[in-house]
Every structure is written in structure tokens, then in C-alpha cells.
C-alpha positions as CSV (number, residue, x, y, z in Angstrom):
1,M,4.5,12.7,12.2
2,K,1.2,12.5,10.3
3,S,0.5,9.2,8.4
4,N,2.2,9.2,5.0
5,E,4.1,12.4,5.8
6,R,7.5,10.8,5.1
7,F,6.5,10.3,1.5
8,Y,5.7,13.9,0.7
9,A,7.4,16.1,3.2
10,A,8.0,19.0,0.7
11,D,4.6,18.9,-0.9
12,A,1.9,16.5,-2.2
13,D,3.7,16.0,-5.5
14,D,7.0,14.8,-3.9
15,S,6.8,11.1,-4.1
16,S,10.5,10.3,-3.7
17,G,10.1,8.3,-0.5
18,A,7.4,6.1,-2.0
19,V,9.5,5.6,-5.2
20,A,12.5,4.6,-3.1
21,S,10.5,2.1,-1.1
22,L,8.9,0.6,-4.2
23,A,12.2,0.4,-6.0
24,A,13.8,-1.4,-3.1
25,L,11.0,-4.0,-3.1
26,A,11.0,-4.3,-6.9
27,Q,13.8,-6.9,-6.9
28,P,12.9,-10.6,-6.2
29,T,15.6,-11.2,-3.5
30,R,14.8,-8.1,-1.6
31,L,11.0,-8.8,-1.8
32,A,11.6,-12.3,-0.5
33,L,13.9,-10.9,2.3
34,F,11.3,-8.3,3.3
35,R,8.5,-10.8,3.4
36,L,10.6,-13.2,5.4
37,L,11.3,-10.4,8.0
38,L,7.6,-9.7,8.1
39,E,6.9,-13.4,8.9
40,H,9.3,-13.1,11.9
41,E,7.9,-9.9,13.4
42,P,8.4,-8.5,15.9
43,A,11.6,-10.3,17.0
44,G,13.3,-10.3,13.6
45,L,16.2,-12.5,12.4
46,T,19.9,-12.5,12.5
47,P,21.9,-12.3,9.2
48,G,22.9,-16.0,9.6
49,A,19.3,-17.1,9.9
50,I,18.2,-15.0,7.0
51,A,21.1,-16.3,4.8
52,A,20.2,-19.9,5.7
53,K,16.5,-19.5,5.0
54,L,17.0,-17.7,1.7
55,G,20.2,-19.4,0.6
56,L,22.2,-16.2,0.2
57,A,25.9,-15.6,0.4
58,P,26.8,-13.1,3.2
59,A,28.0,-10.4,0.8
60,T,24.7,-10.7,-1.2
61,L,22.6,-10.5,1.9
62,S,24.5,-7.5,3.1
63,F,23.9,-5.7,-0.1
64,H,20.2,-6.3,-0.1
65,L,19.8,-5.4,3.6
66,K,21.6,-2.1,2.9
67,E,19.2,-1.3,0.1
68,L,16.1,-2.1,2.2
69,A,17.5,-0.1,5.1
70,G,18.3,2.8,2.8
71,A,14.7,2.9,1.8
72,G,13.6,2.8,5.5
73,L,12.0,-0.7,5.1
74,V,14.2,-2.5,7.6
75,A,15.8,-1.6,11.0
76,D,18.5,-3.3,13.0
77,R,19.3,-3.7,16.6
78,R,22.3,-4.9,18.4
79,E,22.0,-7.5,21.1
80,S,25.3,-8.5,22.6
81,R,27.4,-9.5,19.6
82,F,24.4,-10.2,17.3
83,I,22.6,-7.9,15.0
84,W,18.8,-8.5,14.5
85,Y,17.0,-7.2,11.5
86,R,13.3,-6.6,11.4
87,A,10.8,-5.2,8.9
88,N,9.7,-1.6,9.5
89,V,6.0,-2.3,9.5
90,A,5.1,1.4,10.1
91,A,6.9,2.3,6.9
92,V,4.9,-0.2,4.9
93,E,1.7,1.0,6.4
94,D,2.7,4.5,5.4
95,L,3.5,3.4,1.9
96,V,0.1,1.6,1.5
97,G,-1.6,4.7,2.9
98,Y,0.2,6.9,0.5
99,L,-0.7,4.7,-2.5
100,T,-4.4,4.5,-1.5
101,E,-5.1,7.9,-0.1
102,N,-6.8,9.0,-3.3
103,C,-8.8,5.8,-3.6
104,C,-12.3,6.5,-4.9
105,R,-11.8,10.3,-4.7
106,A,-13.2,10.9,-8.2
107,N,-16.2,8.6,-7.8
108,R,-17.3,9.0,-4.2
109,G,-16.0,12.3,-3.1
110,G,-13.1,10.7,-1.2
111,H,-15.1,8.0,0.5
112,C,-13.9,4.5,-0.3
113,A,-16.2,1.5,-0.6
114,P,-15.5,-1.0,2.1
115,A,-13.8,-3.4,-0.4
116,C,-11.4,-0.6,-1.5
117,A,-10.2,0.5,1.9
118,P,-6.7,-0.7,2.6
119,G,-7.5,-2.5,5.9
120,A,-10.4,-4.4,4.3
121,R,-8.5,-6.8,2.2
122,A,-7.8,-10.3,3.5
123,P,-4.1,-11.5,3.3
124,S,-3.2,-13.0,0.0
125,T,-2.6,-16.7,-0.2
126,S,0.9,-18.0,-0.8
127,R,1.8,-18.1,-4.4
128,K,3.8,-21.0,-5.8
129,R,6.7,-20.2,-8.1
130,K,6.5,-21.1,-11.7
131,S,8.8,-23.8,-12.7
132,A,11.2,-23.2,-15.5
């Protein structure tokens, strides 16, 4: 499958896959959950470990994992009697590629400046939550 193909299988205007991924991440608990799973790549985490780290009730965690899995952003694997969840890094790379594929097209004929290219950015620093 060509990079970004899952986001516009029908034609270039079909962005339903990207919209589903962005919608799944546009919720604070799911975003925190996804970022936690990225931290623990490639092994992943069990639901018990996720719940303990994020302070979530099992039913709440299950709901959010289902939403992320439905968007193709997390995968699970069974190991004995445990289920391990991990981030689907390839899906996120595809999403970033889809979002940036037209970068600089109008100004440079499709050639991005080094600072604009998706792989050129340094990881962001941790942000502190605002206190209420």
C-alpha cells in the first residue's frame, strides 16, 4: 500500500480516514492514551498498566481504546491471558504524510523547504498542564 493511501482510497478528495483519525485524537483522554502508548513502543501496555498510569476506570479505558482502534490508531495482541495494546505508528506516519503532502506546493512547485518537511521537526518538549 502506497504511503497515505488508506486516507484517500477512492480519490484524492476522500479524507474520511484522516478525519476519523483526527477525531479520535481530538479528545483529551484519548490523546493522552495514544501518547502513552507511543512512549511504550514497541512493547505496548496491558489495560491494567494503562488504567493505573492514566487513572481511568476499566469501562472508560475500554471505550477510549475502542475509539482509537476503530480509527486504526491502536492495535492489540494476545499473549497468554493478557492483551497488550500498542500505538499504530505507521498509521500516524501516514496521517502526517497525508496532512503535509501538499506542503509548499503553491510556493515551491511541490518542494518543501527543509524546515517544512515532516521529518525535519525536532520532537516537542513536554507541556505542563494549566492549573485551574
